N, C-alpha and C positions, 0 to 999 in steps of 0.2 A: 309399341309394348300399347296392347285397345283396351283401357279398363273398360269393364260397360256391367253396366249395371243388371245382375242378374234376381230370380225368383226363387228364395226360399221353399218358404208359407204364405198361408194369406197374409201374417200380419209385415212382412213383405212383399208383398205381387208389390206397391205403389213405387213404380220409382221415380228419384227425386236429382233436379235441376233447381241449381243454385245460383241464382242469376248477381251481379254484383255491379259493381262500378261505381267511379267518383260523380257528385254530383253532378245533370248536367250532356250527361255522355251519352243519353237516347236509347236507356236499357224498356223502356215503356215499347217505343215504339218497333225495336227488336224484338223486343218477347212477343208481340201479339204478330210479328211472322211465325217465329218458335213453332207457337203455340198451334196455330191452320198449320204451319212444317208438321207436327204432333198428330197433329187429330188427325188428317191429313194418312198417315201413314202410322196409325192405330188400330188393334182390335177391332174389324167389324161388330162385333159379336157383345162389345164394349158399350154399355151405356154413358157411362161418366168417361171420357177418354180425360181432358184436359182440367184437370183442378191452379185456382192461380190463387197464393198467398201471394201477399202484402203486410211486409215490415215499414206502417210510415209512423211519420215517428208525429205524435197529436192526435185531436178527438178526429179526424176526418179524413177518410181516406181520398190521396191524391187521385188520382186514377182510375179509383175502382169503376166509374161508371161509363169512361173510356175503353175502359176493359169487357162491361157485357154487353157495349154494346159487342161486340167481336164475337158476341154467339157465346163467351166463357165463362166458365162459374167460380166467381170470384168470396175471396174472405179477406177478414183483415186481419192484422194483428195489430195493437196500437202498443204504446209505451216506450215506442223509441227503441234500440239497437238489438234488434237480439244475439248480437258478439256476445252480450253481459249482460243487463238488469232482463231482458225476458227471456232467458233460456228455454225455465220451465212453461212458459206459453207459446216457444218458437215449438217445444215438444207435445206437447197439447193438444194446438194445435193440427198438429200434423198428423199425430195420432188420431183423435176425433176424425178427419179428412177421412185416412186410411179406412174405421171402421167405417165411417157413416155416408160415404159414398163412393169408394172403392175405387179409384181412377186408377187409369194406368199409367199419369205421371200425374207429378205436385209437379208445379213451378214456383220457387218460395221466392219474391221479386223483393231485396233486400235494402234499405238502403242506402244514403252513398256514404255512410261512415262506417255500415257494416266492418266485419270481417271474416267473410264468408266459411272461410278452414275451423273456426270457433263454432259456426256453427252446424259444417258437415260432423264435426266431434261428439257435441249434442244429440245430432242427431244420430246418426250411429251407434254411442253408451248407451245412450237410453230406451232406442229402438229397434237395437238392430237394425238402422238400416241407413244404406246407403247411397252416395251423393254424387255428385256431378257437378263442378263448379266451372259456369267460365261468367268470365270477367269484362264486361265493356269499355274500352278506352276509348279518352277522347281526344284526336289527335293533334286536332287545332288547337288545344289551352295543353298536349306535354310540356311542354319545353317550361311556363310558367309556371305550371302547379309543382316539379316535378321537385326540386330544392324545399320550395316551402312545408307539401306536403308528401313528403316523402315517404315518412315513415307507415302513415297512409296506404297509399302507394304501390310499395312492398307491401304489406300487412293483408292489401285485398288482394292483390296478383301468386306471392308465396301458397303452394300448394292446390294452384287452378291446377283445373285440366285441360280447361283452352281461356285462349285472350281472343275478343274480337277488338279490332283494333279501327274505330270506326270514324268520320266526318276524311278521309281519306280524299276526299275530291276536295276540300279548303287545305291541303295540306303539297306539296313536293318533296320527290319523290329519296334527297337529305334527310326531311326532318322523318320521314319511313325509317327510313332503315334503322336511324337512331333511334327510335322508337323500335323497334327488332329489339337491337341489341339490347337497348336498357329492359326491357321486357323480359331476354334471356338470363340479363343478372338478375334477376329476382326469383324468377322460374323458370332454369334451362328446363324442365319434363313439357311445357305449355306446349300444344299446340296453339300455333298464330295466323288469324288468316283479316285480311286487308278486308273491312264494307265498309260499304255506306247506309245504311240503315231504311237512307230514304228510300231508295235504288232494289233489284232488284239481288237477292241475293242467293246465292248456289245454293241446290239442297246437298251437296254435296260438305258444306259447311253444315249446316245443322246435322246430315249424319253423324257427325262427326263430334261435333256438343253435345250429342245425345250417345252416344262411346258407341254408338255403330261400328261394326270390324270389317276390313276388307275384307271382301271373297280371295 
């Protein structure tokens, strides 16, 4: 079943993607390619096509200068994990971006320790804004992280719409099959793709991430 983000009224005009994954999974590299895809496929009359909201831990955005260099609007949400201590800041930032910039898409890039489903629920409860969750998984470190970080990995993947297994060029086919099995155990409904964010990513991957329904 295809769950597509719809539009209801002005406050719900903005479509949201929550991009998450453990530290070092390649979120920013994938984010750039996703943002370019969305810009290329957005309404031509839309002045602001894609806004990027970073949820960084600390006082300085780690990736925002790099993202701005790609021609996208970037905003920062500091103070830590948006799934807990700054959920109010996340809601306020999303509401302000929607009203001031009216973008077609808002991409929220979370920290590596966030639980995106909590963020999704906060946006839905406070602003009646629907969102989709895409998780990046580091294939090269999955087996090392699975036991010590099991609760975090499970918490990130549960409720996700799409999971992208990244760095597939660094592991063998048996490892990839095991990762897919593990992911299915966490979230059977998630659509899973194997990618290498440093290489070309097929458009159909981004279409599925964005919730586009097949004809």
